[in-house]
N, C-alpha and C positions, 0 to 999 in steps of 0.2 A: 631418900632413897627410892628410885622407882621401883614399881612392883612388876616382877616378872609374870608373864602369863604362865599359870599352871602346866606342867611339862605333858601331862596327859598321855595319850598314847602315840603322839607325833614323834617321840623319841623313841625310835626303833631298835632299842638295846636286845640284849640277850633276852630280857623279859619284857622289855616293853615293845609325848609327845606329842601352857599362857595361856605351854603355858605360862608357861611359865606362869608364878604368882599370878593361864592364865584367861583351856577356856577358863577362865575365871568364871567366878560365880554367874550363872545366867542372869541375863538383865531381867527386871521386873517386867511383867505384863503391864500393857498400858491400854488404857480405852480408845485413845487416837492411834490410827494407822501407823506403823513405823516406816519410816522411809527406806526406800531400796537404796543402798549404797552403790555409787557408780564405780567403774573400776579405777578411774582418776583417783577418786577419794581414798579407795583401799590403798592404791600405790602411795599416795600421800602419808596414810596413817603407816605404813610399814617404814617409809623413808624418815618420817618424824621419829618414830621409835628408835630407829638406828642412830640418827644424828643426837638424840637425847641421851643415848646410852654412851655415845662418845663425847659428851660433855659439850657439844655445839647448840645451845640452847637458843641462840639467837635465829639460827637456821630452823630449829626445829619447831618453833612456836607457830610461825605461820602456815607451816604444812599440818600442824593438829588442826588449826583453824579451817583450813581447806577440806581436811578429812571429815571435820564434823558437818560443815555446811554441805558437803557432798553425801551426806547420809550415813556416815560411820558412827555407830552407836555402841560404845564399849565402855564399861565401868573403868577398866584398867587404862584404856587410852585416855579417858578423860581425867582421871586421878594423875597420870604421868604428866599430861599436859598442865594440871594444876601445880605440880612440882617446877616444871620448867618456868611458868609464870612468876612462881614465888621466887625462884633463883633469880629472876631477871627484874625483881622488885616491881613486878606487875601485879600489885595485890588484889585489886578489885577483879582482875581477869581471873585471878587464881581461885577467890572465892567462887565465881561464876563456874569454873571447871569442876571445882569440888561439889558444887550443887548438882551439876550435871551427873558426876560419878554416883553420887547418891540416887539421883532419879533412874539410874541404869543399874542399880542393885548392889553398888560398892557396901561391903559391911564390915571391913577389916579396922576396927577402931583401934586395936593394939597396935597395928602398924602406923596407923595415922597419928596416934598421940607420940610415937618415939622418932617420927621421920624429921630428920634435921632440915631436909628440903623445904619443909613449910614452916621454919622458923620465923621468917619475914612476915608471915601472915597471921601468926597465932594471937597477936595482939590486936588485930583488926575488928572493928564492929561486924558481927556477922559470924566470925569464926566460930565462937562457942554455940551458936544455932546450927551451924553445918555440922560440928562434931556430935551434937545431940542427935541430929537425924541419922548419923551413922550408927550411933550406939541403939537406937529404935530399929534401924534395919536389922542389925545384927541379932537383937533379940527376936525379931520375926524369924530370921533364917534359923535360928537355934531352937525355936519353939518345938517340944518334942514330948511325947507320950512316955518315951524310955530315955531319960536324959543319960543314964550309965552307958547304954549301949551308943548314944550319941557321942559322948566324950571319948569312948573307945575308938570309934570309927574316925573321928578327927585326929586322934593321937596317931593312929596307924597311918593315915594319909599324910600327915607332916613328916613321919619317918621315911615312907615310900618316896616323898620328893626329894628329902634331903640325900639319901643315897643316891638318887638318880642325878642329881645337880652334882655331887662329887665326882661321879663317873663323867659327866659331861665335861667338867672343869680339866679332867685330865685327858681329855681327847679319847675317852675310851680306853685308856692304857693301864689304868690303875686295877691292878690284879685284886688287891685286896677289897677294893670297891665292888668289883665284879662278884666275888665270893659274898660280900655283905648283901648285894642285890638279890642274889639267889636265896639267901637265907631269910631275907625280909619277905620275898613274894612267897616263899613256901610256907612262912609262918602266918602271913595273912591270909593266903588261900585256905589253909586247914581251919583257921578260927573262923572265916566268914562261912564256910561251908556249914560248919557246926550251927552258926546262927541262923542261917537260911533254914536248915533242917528243922529248927525249933521254932522259928518265929516267921518264916517266909520272908520275902523280899523287904529290906529295911527302907520302907517308903517314906515319904515326907511326914505323914501324920505320926509315924512311929517315932522317928529320929530327926525330923527337921530337914529343910531343903539342903543345907550344906553337908550335912553327914550324910544323907541319901547320895548325894554327889560322890561322896568319899567311897561309898560302897561299890558305886559302878566304877571308880577308879581301880579299886582292888581286883575287881572281876577282870577289867581290861588287863591287868597285869599277871593274871593267873595263868599263863601260857603253859605251863608244865601239868596243866589240867584242863585240856580242851573240852572233855566232857561237861566240866562244871560251867564253863563258858557258855556251852550250847544249852545247859540247863537254865541258866540265867536269862537267855536273850529273850524266851517269850515272856518271862516276868517284867522285863524292861518294856517289852512291847506294850504290855498290858498297863504298865505304869504311864507310858506315855499317852496311851489312848485317854486315861482318865485324868490327864492333866498332871501328872506327877513326875513326868520326866522329860528329858530334853530329846528332840529329834536328832540333835547333833550327836549327842552321846550314843543313842540307838545306832546311829550311822557308822560310828566307830566300833562299837562291839560286833555288829553285823559283819563289817569287813573283817575284824579280827578272827571271828569264828570261821568265816569263809577261807581265809589265808591260812589258819591252823588246821584246816581239814583238807588242804590242798586244792581248793577251789578258787576261781577269779573273784576278787574282790570288786564291789558294786560302786563305792564311793571314792576310791583312790586314797583312803586315809594312811593305809600301811606302805611305809617307805622302805627302801633299801639303797645302798650305796651302788652305783654303777659308774665306774671310771671317775671316782672322785666327786660324783653328782648325786644328789638324792632324787630318786625315780620311784613312782609306784610301783609295788610288785603286781603280779599277773593280774590284768584288769579286764573286766567284762564291758564289751562295747565301748572301747576308748573314745569313739567318737562323739558319744552322748553323755560321757561322765560329768561335764559341767552342768547339764541340765538335771541330772540326778542330784548333785552337790547343792544346786540352787533349791532344789523342790525340800531340802532339810535345812536350809539356811547356810550351807557352807560357800566360800568364795571358790573361785575357779581353781583349777589344777595348777596354772602357772602362778598364781598368787600364793597357793598352798606351798608350794616347792619354794618359791622365793622367802617366804616367812619362815619356813623350816631352815634354810641354808643361813639367814640371818640370825636365827636363835642359836643355832648351833656354833656359828662364829663369835657370837657375843659371850655365849658361855666358856668357850674355849680361851678366850681372851682374858677372862677373870681368874683371878689367883685364887686356889684353894684356900 
């Protein structure tokens, strides 16, 4: 099964969008300079993901290759390419893609162990070594001074994503899912406020990289308490400054606070539906938004809108 990029803040629900399963866990830092993805490569990656989701693996695999060669480096994309290669009985290439996924920070060993898409390569020499690398990566991501808090954050993130995916699959029409979403966000906000009041921001040293990401996600969805989001914003800025946070996540929360306080957003991450199309909400200096997005590692607005629409379409096509 392909991994969806985690929904994140891109899903502009009542309380809220790769993510699906997706930004995904941020890639590991590398000593070598990371390539800058070309627009053509980013387009190829989006097209490949759509084709793979539709089951057209033959057409998807060459596009995954082109995306990688063009500079797209994503653990989710590499993992999905591995699934496609495996289903096409391209075993050695599938192992290559899995290795790339681990290089980029893939750490979901539970998903990998149960994923039937990889059944064709499990018996190949080298698979066990890759699986061990994933286990080691997961252990690094989960290393925490407070494992109980880490586990609670991860559990709450899982519920957060489950209820949002349910609502997406209903094309945002499921009233019970809407109510559940409000309940989940209210519970998470109250709980996390108490945690931060007692322990400060749950940084990577305290709860591990993955759970610190989960804390950011819960804040991103705390739209009923904008004052809390404003309180956390400088904490996240400090975390980014000391290398314990993501510039992309900071951009999302910055825009969230700006939109929720009636101000123009800076990076165009917060979307709304206009005549059936997703468009950025009130945007500061639209002519230079792509430059600001590039400065924090985000793609262009055009690419963002296209990926947003593709994700919504794929989720709506899936049956609950």
